[in-house]
C-alpha positions in Angstrom: 81.7 -37.2 -25.7 83.2 -36.9 -22.3 84.9 -40.3 -22.2 86.3 -39.1 -25.6 87.4 -35.6 -24.4 89.0 -37.4 -21.1 90.7 -40.1 -23.0 94.6 -39.7 -21.8 95.7 -38.8 -25.3 92.6 -36.0 -26.1 93.2 -34.5 -22.2 96.5 -34.1 -22.2 96.5 -32.6 -26.2 93.8 -30.2 -25.2 95.6 -28.9 -22.1 99.0 -28.4 -24.1 97.4 -27.1 -27.4 94.0 -26.1 -27.1 93.7 -23.6 -24.3 94.3 -19.7 -24.5 94.3 -17.1 -21.8 92.5 -13.9 -22.9 92.2 -10.5 -20.5 88.5 -9.1 -20.7 87.9 -6.1 -18.8 90.4 -6.1 -16.6 90.5 -10.1 -15.8 92.1 -13.2 -17.4 89.6 -15.8 -18.7 91.0 -19.2 -19.8 89.5 -20.7 -23.2 89.4 -24.5 -24.0 88.7 -25.5 -27.9 85.0 -26.7 -28.5 85.0 -30.0 -30.8 84.9 -28.1 -34.1 88.1 -26.3 -33.7 89.9 -29.8 -31.6 88.9 -31.9 -35.0 89.3 -29.5 -37.7 92.8 -28.4 -36.0 93.6 -32.5 -35.9 92.4 -32.8 -39.9 94.8 -29.7 -40.9 97.6 -31.1 -39.0 96.8 -34.8 -40.7 96.5 -33.1 -44.1 99.7 -31.1 -43.8 101.5 -34.4 -43.3 100.4 -36.8 -45.4 99.2 -34.8 -48.6 101.1 -35.9 -51.4 101.8 -32.3 -53.3 100.8 -28.5 -52.3 97.1 -29.1 -53.0 96.8 -31.9 -51.2 98.3 -30.2 -48.0 96.1 -27.1 -48.8 92.3 -26.3 -48.3 90.1 -23.7 -46.5 88.6 -24.2 -43.2 84.9 -22.6 -43.3 84.1 -20.9 -40.3 80.5 -19.5 -39.5 79.7 -16.3 -37.6 80.7 -16.8 -33.9 82.3 -20.2 -34.4 85.8 -19.0 -33.2 87.7 -18.2 -36.4 90.5 -16.5 -34.6 90.9 -19.5 -31.6 90.7 -22.1 -34.2 93.7 -20.2 -36.0 95.8 -20.2 -32.8 94.9 -23.7 -32.1 96.3 -24.6 -35.6 99.7 -22.4 -35.0 100.2 -23.6 -31.6 99.9 -27.3 -32.2 101.8 -27.1 -35.9 104.7 -25.6 -33.8 104.8 -28.3 -31.6 105.0 -30.7 -34.1 108.6 -31.8 -35.2 107.6 -32.2 -39.0 105.6 -29.0 -39.1 107.4 -26.5 -36.7 109.5 -24.9 -39.6 106.7 -24.3 -41.9 105.8 -20.5 -42.7 102.0 -19.8 -41.3 99.8 -17.1 -43.4 96.3 -16.1 -42.4 94.3 -13.8 -44.5 91.5 -12.8 -43.3 88.6 -10.5 -45.4 87.5 -8.1 -42.7 90.1 -5.6 -40.7 88.1 -6.4 -37.2 88.5 -10.1 -37.8 92.4 -9.2 -38.8 92.8 -7.2 -35.5 91.1 -9.9 -33.3 93.5 -12.6 -35.0 96.7 -10.3 -34.8 95.6 -9.5 -30.9 95.0 -13.4 -30.0 98.3 -14.4 -31.9 100.5 -11.9 -29.7 99.4 -13.7 -26.6 101.0 -17.2 -28.1 105.1 -17.6 -28.6 106.5 -16.8 -31.8 107.6 -14.3 -34.5 104.3 -12.7 -35.9 104.8 -10.5 -39.0 101.8 -8.4 -40.1 101.9 -7.8 -43.9 100.7 -4.2 -44.8 100.5 -4.5 -48.1 100.6 -7.2 -51.1 104.0 -6.1 -51.7 104.8 -6.3 -48.3 103.3 -9.8 -47.9 105.4 -10.9 -51.3 108.5 -10.1 -49.4 107.5 -11.4 -46.1 107.1 -14.8 -48.0 110.5 -15.0 -49.8 111.7 -15.2 -46.5 113.3 -18.5 -45.3 112.0 -18.2 -41.5 108.9 -20.2 -39.7 107.4 -17.3 -39.3 103.5 -16.3 -38.5 102.3 -13.9 -41.1 98.8 -12.1 -41.2 97.1 -10.1 -43.7 93.6 -8.4 -44.3 92.2 -8.0 -47.5 88.9 -6.4 -47.2 86.5 -7.3 -49.5 85.2 -4.4 -51.7 81.4 -3.7 -51.2 79.0 -4.6 -53.8 77.1 -1.2 -54.0 74.5 -2.8 -56.2 73.4 -5.7 -53.8 71.3 -4.6 -50.8 
């Protein structure tokens, strides 16, 4: 695993696209991507570049609790913005929890680029109609099922 990480291309890619700095309790923490986010970002970039239609270019990255959802999305945004074929894409990140949305927005705030926060579905539709390569976030909280335990 170390040999793979330290290969010239992977090492330069990690340094350039997979490190973020996060303020925590008065100090700054450097965070480096783990293997899973590194791999999922690369697979997503590949899909976006080689997919023949919208369906083949789209998809879902399934995350579990504590897997680094926000960081994976930030790494994807950083890497895609540095790719000549993808830098003009509009990125949209929709979350299902307000806490995750706040965490994601704060994490994106430490990156370069225009970040739009859709306040409603109508506002999201308006933002999506613009011809700009911005990054848009929206929280769509899941309704609690009062019949479940």
